[in-house]
ZADO-1210 file (C-alpha; in nm, 4 decimals, padded with zeros to 6 digits):
<atoms>
<atom x="-02.9577" y="08.7536" z="-05.9769" code="MET" pos="1"/>
<atom x="-02.9000" y="08.5643" z="-05.6508" code="ASN" pos="2"/>
<atom x="-03.1678" y="08.6396" z="-05.3927" code="HIS" pos="3"/>
<atom x="-03.0216" y="08.4146" z="-05.1226" code="PHE" pos="4"/>
<atom x="-02.7266" y="08.4799" z="-04.8951" code="SER" pos="5"/>
<atom x="-02.7068" y="08.1707" z="-04.6757" code="GLY" pos="6"/>
<atom x="-02.8746" y="07.8761" z="-04.5113" code="ILE" pos="7"/>
<atom x="-03.0282" y="07.9330" z="-04.1679" code="ARG" pos="8"/>
<atom x="-03.2244" y="07.6219" z="-04.0700" code="THR" pos="9"/>
<atom x="-03.2348" y="07.2589" z="-04.1817" code="ILE" pos="10"/>
<atom x="-03.5288" y="07.0438" z="-04.0732" code="GLY" pos="11"/>
<atom x="-03.4661" y="06.7028" z="-03.9179" code="VAL" pos="12"/>
<atom x="-03.7770" y="06.4868" z="-03.8638" code="PRO" pos="13"/>
<atom x="-03.7933" y="06.3269" z="-03.5182" code="VAL" pos="14"/>
<atom x="-04.0409" y="06.0872" z="-03.3583" code="GLY" pos="15"/>
<atom x="-04.0174" y="06.2328" z="-03.0072" code="ASP" pos="16"/>
<atom x="-03.9177" y="06.5967" z="-02.9797" code="GLN" pos="17"/>
<atom x="-03.8227" y="06.5795" z="-02.6103" code="ASP" pos="18"/>
<atom x="-03.5974" y="06.2793" z="-02.6731" code="ARG" pos="19"/>
<atom x="-03.4443" y="06.4611" z="-02.9705" code="ALA" pos="20"/>
<atom x="-03.3695" y="06.7714" z="-02.7615" code="VAL" pos="21"/>
<atom x="-03.2037" y="06.5483" z="-02.5005" code="ALA" pos="22"/>
<atom x="-02.9864" y="06.3854" z="-02.7709" code="PHE" pos="23"/>
<atom x="-02.8816" y="06.7032" z="-02.9497" code="TYR" pos="24"/>
<atom x="-02.8134" y="06.9002" z="-02.6305" code="THR" pos="25"/>
<atom x="-02.6852" y="06.6200" z="-02.4076" code="GLY" pos="26"/>
<atom x="-02.4820" y="06.4148" z="-02.6523" code="ARG" pos="27"/>
<atom x="-02.3835" y="06.6693" z="-02.9170" code="LEU" pos="28"/>
<atom x="-02.3570" y="06.9789" z="-02.6954" code="GLY" pos="29"/>
<atom x="-02.6037" y="07.1893" z="-02.8960" code="PHE" pos="30"/>
<atom x="-02.8087" y="07.4699" z="-02.7404" code="GLU" pos="31"/>
<atom x="-03.1837" y="07.5190" z="-02.7703" code="VAL" pos="32"/>
<atom x="-03.2317" y="07.8365" z="-02.9759" code="VAL" pos="33"/>
<atom x="-03.6122" y="07.8246" z="-02.9816" code="MET" pos="34"/>
<atom x="-03.8863" y="07.6033" z="-02.8407" code="ASP" pos="35"/>
<atom x="-04.2369" y="07.7262" z="-02.9191" code="ALA" pos="36"/>
<atom x="-04.5760" y="07.5531" z="-02.9453" code="PRO" pos="37"/>
<atom x="-04.6776" y="07.4911" z="-03.3056" code="LEU" pos="38"/>
<atom x="-05.0003" y="07.2896" z="-03.3155" code="PRO" pos="39"/>
<atom x="-05.0131" y="07.3194" z="-03.6961" code="GLU" pos="40"/>
<atom x="-04.7180" y="07.0764" z="-03.7089" code="LEU" pos="41"/>
<atom x="-04.8537" y="06.8525" z="-03.4379" code="GLY" pos="42"/>
<atom x="-04.5841" y="06.9515" z="-03.1927" code="GLY" pos="43"/>
<atom x="-04.3433" y="07.2354" z="-03.1282" code="ARG" pos="44"/>
<atom x="-04.1015" y="07.4432" z="-03.3347" code="TRP" pos="45"/>
<atom x="-03.7726" y="07.3458" z="-03.1754" code="ILE" pos="46"/>
<atom x="-03.4454" y="07.4857" z="-03.3074" code="VAL" pos="47"/>
<atom x="-03.1046" y="07.3676" z="-03.1824" code="VAL" pos="48"/>
<atom x="-02.7511" y="07.4633" z="-03.2849" code="ALA" pos="49"/>
<atom x="-02.3899" y="07.4368" z="-03.1786" code="PRO" pos="50"/>
<atom x="-02.3087" y="07.7379" z="-02.9571" code="PRO" pos="51"/>
<atom x="-02.2584" y="08.0468" z="-03.1758" code="GLY" pos="52"/>
<atom x="-02.3325" y="07.8694" z="-03.5054" code="ALA" pos="53"/>
<atom x="-02.5167" y="08.0681" z="-03.7762" code="PRO" pos="54"/>
<atom x="-02.6915" y="07.7557" z="-03.9109" code="THR" pos="55"/>
<atom x="-02.9261" y="07.5480" z="-03.6984" code="ASN" pos="56"/>
<atom x="-03.1499" y="07.2414" z="-03.7019" code="LEU" pos="57"/>
<atom x="-03.5265" y="07.2414" z="-03.6588" code="ALA" pos="58"/>
<atom x="-03.6349" y="06.9213" z="-03.4825" code="LEU" pos="59"/>
<atom x="-03.9701" y="06.8804" z="-03.6554" code="THR" pos="60"/>
<atom x="-04.2329" y="06.6139" z="-03.5878" code="PRO" pos="61"/>
<atom x="-04.1779" y="06.3188" z="-03.8232" code="ALA" pos="62"/>
<atom x="-04.4476" y="06.2720" z="-04.0843" code="THR" pos="63"/>
<atom x="-04.3068" y="05.9770" z="-04.2798" code="GLY" pos="64"/>
<atom x="-04.1962" y="05.6259" z="-04.2062" code="ASP" pos="65"/>
<atom x="-03.8511" y="05.5579" z="-04.0715" code="GLY" pos="66"/>
<atom x="-03.5254" y="05.7480" z="-04.0479" code="PRO" pos="67"/>
<atom x="-03.3802" y="05.9716" z="-04.3192" code="VAL" pos="68"/>
<atom x="-03.0341" y="06.0569" z="-04.4440" code="ASP" pos="69"/>
<atom x="-03.0363" y="06.4256" z="-04.3507" code="THR" pos="70"/>
<atom x="-02.7314" y="06.5126" z="-04.5569" code="GLY" pos="71"/>
<atom x="-02.6338" y="06.7417" z="-04.2686" code="VAL" pos="72"/>
<atom x="-02.2573" y="06.7793" z="-04.2294" code="ARG" pos="73"/>
<atom x="-02.1473" y="06.8998" z="-03.8865" code="LEU" pos="74"/>
<atom x="-01.8051" y="07.0630" z="-03.8747" code="VAL" pos="75"/>
<atom x="-01.5484" y="06.9598" z="-03.6151" code="THR" pos="76"/>
<atom x="-01.1893" y="07.0666" z="-03.5532" code="ALA" pos="77"/>
<atom x="-01.0914" y="06.7068" z="-03.4681" code="ASP" pos="78"/>
<atom x="-01.2923" y="06.4253" z="-03.6265" code="ALA" pos="79"/>
<atom x="-01.1045" y="06.1541" z="-03.4348" code="ALA" pos="80"/>
<atom x="-01.1786" y="06.3174" z="-03.0975" code="ALA" pos="81"/>
<atom x="-01.5448" y="06.3753" z="-03.1918" code="ALA" pos="82"/>
<atom x="-01.5739" y="06.0133" z="-03.3063" code="HIS" pos="83"/>
<atom x="-01.4239" y="05.8851" z="-02.9815" code="GLU" pos="84"/>
<atom x="-01.6510" y="06.1082" z="-02.7714" code="HIS" pos="85"/>
<atom x="-01.9722" y="06.0121" z="-02.9512" code="LEU" pos="86"/>
<atom x="-01.8813" y="05.6431" z="-02.9442" code="THR" pos="87"/>
<atom x="-01.8131" y="05.6675" z="-02.5695" code="THR" pos="88"/>
<atom x="-02.1524" y="05.8414" z="-02.5284" code="GLU" pos="89"/>
<atom x="-02.3200" y="05.5416" z="-02.6909" code="GLY" pos="90"/>
<atom x="-02.4077" y="05.7181" z="-03.0152" code="VAL" pos="91"/>
<atom x="-02.4468" y="05.4852" z="-03.3145" code="ASP" pos="92"/>
<atom x="-02.1351" y="05.5772" z="-03.5165" code="THR" pos="93"/>
<atom x="-01.9675" y="05.4301" z="-03.8218" code="ASP" pos="94"/>
<atom x="-01.5920" y="05.4042" z="-03.8512" code="GLU" pos="95"/>
<atom x="-01.3758" y="05.7129" z="-03.8894" code="LEU" pos="96"/>
<atom x="-01.2593" y="05.7374" z="-04.2487" code="ILE" pos="97"/>
<atom x="-00.9627" y="05.9273" z="-04.3803" code="SER" pos="98"/>
<atom x="-00.8997" y="05.9164" z="-04.7524" code="TRP" pos="99"/>
<atom x="-00.6020" y="06.0887" z="-04.9165" code="PRO" pos="100"/>
<atom x="-00.6926" y="06.4479" z="-05.0025" code="GLY" pos="101"/>
<atom x="-01.0266" y="06.4319" z="-04.8166" code="VAL" pos="102"/>
<atom x="-01.0830" y="06.5565" z="-04.4606" code="PRO" pos="103"/>
<atom x="-01.1398" y="06.2886" z="-04.1934" code="PRO" pos="104"/>
<atom x="-01.5100" y="06.2178" z="-04.1410" code="MET" pos="105"/>
<atom x="-01.7652" y="05.9725" z="-04.0095" code="PHE" pos="106"/>
<atom x="-02.1374" y="05.9152" z="-04.0120" code="THR" pos="107"/>
<atom x="-02.3580" y="05.8708" z="-03.7093" code="PHE" pos="108"/>
<atom x="-02.7246" y="05.8441" z="-03.6259" code="ARG" pos="109"/>
<atom x="-02.9441" y="06.0409" z="-03.3886" code="ASP" pos="110"/>
<atom x="-03.2039" y="05.8947" z="-03.1510" code="GLN" pos="111"/>
<atom x="-03.4435" y="05.8280" z="-03.4429" code="ASP" pos="112"/>
<atom x="-03.1818" y="05.6681" z="-03.6674" code="GLY" pos="113"/>
<atom x="-03.1496" y="05.9763" z="-03.8904" code="ASN" pos="114"/>
<atom x="-02.8040" y="05.9877" z="-04.0494" code="THR" pos="115"/>
<atom x="-02.5763" y="06.2858" z="-03.9849" code="LEU" pos="116"/>
<atom x="-02.2124" y="06.3422" z="-04.0790" code="TYR" pos="117"/>
<atom x="-01.9132" y="06.4844" z="-03.8936" code="ALA" pos="118"/>
<atom x="-01.6393" y="06.6375" z="-04.1104" code="VAL" pos="119"/>
<atom x="-01.3104" y="06.7809" z="-03.9918" code="GLN" pos="120"/>
<atom x="-01.2608" y="07.1436" z="-04.0895" code="GLU" pos="121"/>
</atoms>
């Protein structure tokens, strides 16, 4: 029996939550869904998401050393346009790849060096 019906939130560890909010809202165009004090985590519970998206990211205080590969794939209607925009915004992006039979995609890093992916829908 399957007790789960979806994925709501994915945690992304960040070194500076205010800087992370600025990156995700200013550079990626996400909205802040929630920003509440959470002293138990040593910071705040901050949730951001693309406008209208059912899945979101929790920008949690980092507890380990260094950046992580989040495995998070962000969907875009036009990977080439997203790549050009993020590159112009100064975001650390890798090259746009397009393999036969696979949607165009690229990797990029947030303000802490965490790896994210953009995949054309």
